[in-house]
N, C-alpha and C positions, 0 to 999 in steps of 0.2 A: 504494500500500500504506500502510495507516494502522497506526501502532504503538499498541498498547494499553499500559496501565501495567504489566502483568505482563511484557511484552517488555522494557521498560526495566529492570525489576528483574533479569531474567535477564542482560541485557547488563552491568549493573553487577557482578553475581556473576562473570561470565566475565572481566571486566577485573580484578577482584580476584584471581581464581585465577591468571591469567596473570602479573600483577605479583608474586605470591608466588613465582613461579619465579625472578625476578631479585632479589628482596629476601627471602631465606629467614629470616623471623623468626616465622612463624606468627601474624602480626597481621592481614595482609590476608586470609588464609584465613578468619579469623573473620568479617570483614565480608562475605566472599563467602557464607558460610553464612547470615548474617543476611539478605542480599539474596535468597537462595533462599527463605527463609521468607517474606520480604516478597512475593515473586512468587506464592507459594501463596495468601497472603491476598488479593492483588490478583486472582487467578484466581477467588476466591470472591465477588468484587464488593463487598468491604468498603471503607469509606471510606479516604482517604489517611491520616487520623489513625491509624486502626487498623493500616494497613500500616507506618507509622513505628514504632508501639508494638511490633508483632511483630518488625520488623527490629531494633529496639534490644534487645528481650528475647532474640532468637535470637543476636545478636552477643555479648551479655554471657554468656549461658549457654554458648555454644561457647568463649568465651574462658576460662571457668573449668572447663569439662568436657573439651573436646577438646584445647586447647593444652597442658596439662600432659602428657597422654598422648602427644601427638605429639612433644613435646620429649624425653620420656623414651625413646621409640622411636628417634628420629632421632639422638640423641647417645649412645646406649648403647654403640655399637661404638667410639667414639673414645677411650674410657678405657683400652683394652687395647693401644693401639699405642704402642710406644716410639719416640721420635724424638730427634734431636740426640745429645747425649752418651749418654743412656740407650740409644739404639739401637745403639751400638757395643759395649756390654757383651755378652759371649758370642760375638761374631763371631770368625772365624778370620782371622788375618793371617799374612804371611810376612816373616820377618826378612830385611832387605836389607843391614843393617850390623850386625856382631856386637854383642850387648848385653852391656855390662859396667858394672854399677852403680858400682863403685869408681872407674872412670875417667870416669864420666858420659857414656858412649857407647851408641849403639844406635838403630836406626831400623827401622820395619816399614812394609810396604805393606798398606793396608787400603782396599778399594773404590777402588783407583786413586789414593789419596792417600798421601803419606809422612808418618809421624808419629814423633816422638821416643818411645822406649820404654825401659822399665826392667823388669827381671824382678821377679816377686813375692817370691821367696825369695833375692835377691841372688846368684843363680847366673848363670854366663856361658852365653849362648846363641849358637850359631854361625849364620852367614848361611845362608839357605835353609831354616831350620827353621820348620815351621808352629807358630804359637802362638795361644793364646786370650786375648782381652782380658778381664781380670778386673775392672778399674775404670779410671776416668780421673781423673787428678790434674792439674788445670789443663789444660795442653795436652800432657801426657805420658801415654801409655798404659801401664798396668801390666799385664804379660802373664805367662803361664805356658806352658811348652812342652807340646805335646800328647803 
């Protein structure tokens, strides 16, 4: 079996697309698009110089046209997810040690972890009471009873 030049362009495109799975930056994807265009030009029996010109043009055009759209689509959902400290705000916790701001006491259980807690309005909250996390101050949760 003898490989033609358009076969090589297709193999290069497939390698770029597969590598893009492991290096998600939308860079190798553009080279894959350029290689597909190069394979089309090779299928039309144009010279190697023209294939390289079309490969380069296809890569540059896909870099400026497809890459911004793909990045916008791929990363659009990640801005709405609260993580770390922001993810705790609004969650429901259970008081395991009575909260008393005057005596600097109080602990809550949140997602299996134990946190120091203070009440939002300096009120005493007894153990077993469900509370909502209002904000986080350093490593202390500021809570209010439900």
